[in-house]
N, C-alpha and C positions, 0 to 999 in steps of 0.2 A: 840650389840653396837660396832661400828668401833673403832679400836685401834687408838689413836691419832698419827699423823705422827710425826716422829722424826724431830727435828729442822734441817734446811738446813745447818747451819754453813757456809753459804756463807761469803765471805770476801770482804771488800773494804778498800782501802788505800788512805789517803789524805796526801799530803806533801806540805809544804811551802818552797819556794826558795827565796834566796836573789840574786840580780843582781849586778855584779861588773864591773868596767872598768878594763880590763886585764892589761892595762899599769900602772895605778896608784894603782890598787887593792882596790880602794875606792868604796863605794856603789854608784849606779847610778839609777835614776828613770826609770821605764819602759816607753818608748815612747808609745803613744796611737797607732801608726801604728804597733808597735811590738805586742801589745796585740790583735789588730785586725788580724794580720797575724797568731798568735797562735790560736785564736778562729776559724779562717777559716779552719785550719788544724785539730784542736782537738775538734771542735764542742763544746759541753757543758762540756768538761772535764778540762777546764782551765779558771781562772778568776783572776782579780786583787785582792790583799789583802789590809789590812788596810794601811800599809805603801806603798808609791809610788814605792819603790824599791823592792817590793815583788811580787811574782806570786804564785798562789795556783793551784795545780792540784789534780784530783781525779780519781782513776781507776773506771772502770765499776764494777758492781756486779759480782764477780768471784766465781766459784765453788771450785777452788783449788788455791794453791799458784803458781802452774805452770801457770795458766791463768793470775794471778796477775803479775807475772814476765814479761810475754809477753806484757801486757798492760803498766805496769810501765816503761819498757824499751822504748816503743814507746813514752810515754809521756816525759820522760827525754831527749831522743835524739831529739825530735821535739823542745822542749823548748831551748835546747842547740843550735840547728841549726838556729832557728829563731833569738835568742839572738845574735849569731855570726854575722848575717846579719846586725845587728844594732850596731856592735862594742862592744857587751857586753857578759858576761858569767855568768851562774847561779852557785850558790854554795848551797848545801843542808847542812846547818849548823845553829845551833839555835841562835848563836850570832856572829856577825861579829867581828873579832879580835880587830879592832881599831876604828870603826866608833863611832861617837858621836851622840846620839839620838837627841840632840838639833839641829842638822843640817839636820835632815830628816823630811819630811812632809807626812801627810796622804793623801790617795787617795781622790780626790774631787768627791765623790759620796754621795748621800743622806744618805745611810746606814752608811758610815764611818763618815760623818759630824755629824750625830746624835750620833754616838758612842763617838766621840770627845767631843761633848757637854755634854753627860751624865757622862762621866768619868773624864773630866777635865785633870789636869796635869798628872794624873796616865796614861792616854792613850798615852800621848806624849812619854813616856818611852818604849812603846811596840815595840821596835826594836828587836823582837824575832820571831823565826820560830819554828813550831812544826810538829808533825806527829800524825795522828789519824788513828785508826784501827777499823773498824766496823765488827762485827760478827753477822750474821743473826740468830735471835731467834723470831719466829712468835708470841709466846704466851707471852703477856705482864707480866703476873704473874711470869712466869719463868725468864723473863728478870730481874725482881727485885730480885728474889731469887738468881740467879746466880751472879748478881752484888754485892750483899752483901758478898758473899763468895770470889769473885774474888779480892776484896779489898786487901786481904793478899798478893797477888802476884804482885801488882803494883810496889812496890819498886824493885823487881827483874828485871822486864822488863825495868824500868827507868834506873837502874844501867847499863844495857847492851847498852842503847841508848845514853849515855851522850856525848854531842858534844859542850858544851859551857863553856870552861874554862876562856875565855877572855871577858873583858867588857871595852870598851873605852880605849884600849891600855894597860890594866893591867891584869896580871894573878890574878884572884879572889881567887885562892886556892880551888875553887869548880869545880866539874866535870860538873855540870849543873847549871850555873848561870841563865839560862833562867827561871827556876822556881822561883827564888828569885824575878825576875821582875814581872812575871805573878801573883804571890800570892798577889801582891798589889791590884789586882782587887777584886771586891766583887764576891761572889758566886763561889769561886775557892777552890782548895784543895781536900782532900778526901771527898767523898760524905757521908752524913748521912745514917744510916741504916733505911730502910723502911720495914714495915711489909707486904705491899701489893702494887700493882699497883695503887689502889685507894688512898692510903695514899700519894704516890708520886704526883699524879694528884691534890689532895687537897692542898698539900703544894705549888706546883707551882702556883696553882690558886690564892692563897693569893696575890702573887706579880702581876700576870696578871690582876686580878680584880681591883687592885689599880693602874694599868697602870704604874707600876715601870718598868716592862719588857713587851714586846708584846707577847712573848712566851718563851718556855723553851730552845730555842737556846741561850738565854742569861744567862743560867746557865752553867757555865764553869768548872764543876767539873772534876777531873782526870778521872772519869769514870761515864758515865751517859747513861740512855736510850735515844736513839736519838729521836729528835722531828720529823724528816722528814722520817725516815726509821724504819722498825721493826728490830732494831739492838741494841746491846750493843756497846757503843762507848768508846774505851780507848783513852784518850787524854793526858796522863801523859808523854809521851816520847819526848825527843829531836828528831829532824829530823837527819837522818843519811847521812853523805856524800857518803857512798858507798851503792849502791842499794841492794847488797846482805845482808847487815846488816839490812836494812829495811825489807827485806823479811823474815829474821830469826825472827825478833821481831814480825812481823805480824803472822808468823806461830806459834810462841809460844803463842801468844794471842788467836789465833783460837783453838789451841789444849788444852790450859788450860780451855777455856770455855767448850769444849766438855767433858774434864775430869770431871769437876764439875757436868755437866749434867748427865754423866754416873754414878757418885756416887748417884745422886738423883734417878736414876732408880733402885738402890739397897736399897733404903730407907736410904742412908747414905748422909753425907754432910761434907764439910770442916769446921773445927772449926772457929767461928767468933770471932776475937780478938778485943779488944777495939781500937777505932780510935786513941787514944793516943799512944798506942804501935805500931800500923802500921805506924803512923806518925813519930815515932822515926826511923823506918827503911827507910821511905821516905827520911828523912833528911840524913841518912847515905849514901843512894844512890846518893842523890843530892850532897853531900859533897865529897864523895870518889869514886863514880862510882863503879868499880868492885875491887878496890885494898885493901879494908879493911874489907869486909864481912858484912853480915847482922845478925840480931838477930834471932835465932831460939827460939821462945817463949816456945815451948814444952820442949826443952832441957835446956833453960835458959842460953844460951851461944851464943857468936858470932861465926858464922861459915863462913869460907873462901868461896869466890864466886865460886871457881872451884868445891868445894864440893856441894854447893847448886845447881849448874847447873847440876851436875851428878844426884842428887836426883830428880830434876825437870824433867830431861829427862826420868828417870824411871817412874815417875808418869804418863807422857803423852805418853809413848811408844806405847800403844795400839791406842791412838787417832791419833798420827802422822802416823801410818800405814794406818788407815782408811782414813785419810784426805790427804794421799799421800804427805807428807811433811817431811819425815824422814831426808833427807839430809839437808833441811833448818834448822830444829830444832837442829840437832846435830852440826851445825856450830856455835852455841852458845859457844861451847868449844873454838873455834878459837878467838871469841871476847874477852873472858877472858884471854887466854894465849897471844894473840897478842896485846891486849890493845884496849880500846874504842877510839873513835875519839879524846876525850879530851887528852888522853895520847899521841896519835900520833901527835896532834897539838903541844903539849909541846916538843915532841921529835924533830919536825921540827925546832921549834924556837931555841931550845938549840943547834942543829947542825949548824944552820945559825950563831948564835953568836960565836960559837967556830971557825967557819971559818972566822971570822972577821967582820961580818955584824953588823951594828948599830941596836938599838932597833927597829926602824920603818922598817928598811930593813928586819929584821928577821920576823916581823909580816907580811910583804908582802909575804915572803916566805911561811908562813902558808896559806895565801889566795891562792897563786899559787898552793899549794899542794891540797887545797880543790877544786879548779877548775878542776884539773886533776882527782881527785877521783869521781867527779860527773858523769863522763862517763866511768870510768875505768871498770865497770862490764857489760857494754852494749854490 
């Protein structure tokens, strides 16, 4: 009997960007001609999103983080260049600092018109952007098994990604306000635990059979088996203004998936904790980002994020070596010590206010810093 092939652990990254007018720092809809120009240069790797001021990109299937970096840099630079031709600039942030959702309109396409109709007023508030990471796992049963175990680490990667402290011109006190908005939708949050691929399919079939949803793409859990690809899809993260932060979070996701698979090869597995407990860490990450630590359920204590990152890097040391992303994963230390985007945004705002800027001017300074960060790593 032939030995089953190891999973490929390929990686794909999707990011959603907001478009702003550099002069006013306000959101601006994507002109149809701009989207056509992006599509001509990026083929099937760019598309409109739910809101007219949004653009979504997706890398190709990449074997390594190095390949993903090359592709993502090309996507970001192209979107920035084309947007500039139309007097606009993209920012990779999960909430615009001062935009009002009531002033924004959804993209006039059948898919988004149907979504607006299905979700009503909840959909109107979706002025948020996220980042998704796909990791290739061919075996559907393994996808479910690894997904159950991966749940534990979702708050850790969320904390590192947080980029949405402001909402409608106010500091929310949260590091990721995006999740507060997104959690108003149905079929969101931490996924339930499934015993098999068949159980997941039967569960999804209940809703598709009743035509409540057309397929499992309308199941928006923080982590799910992708409907379109043989992947596990992590959806919990805010989008990162800096490309290198995106790559670090993607590399951690890829390595954690391989680490859990590696345990299974030794007839071991990560302990599965109740969703209630993992949900508490999810909230802590959403509220504090990396500043207050997460609960270690084994120790029964709150552990600072710098300690947790060191432990995580030890867990995935072998996997980062095999997957050739040691440098990217170790950069998680810099995110903790240097602060996430939420902390940087608050720092820019505070600095502008101290320099004499009014409230709105200081928020504009935050937007201008986000515009600069979009291409800083390219």
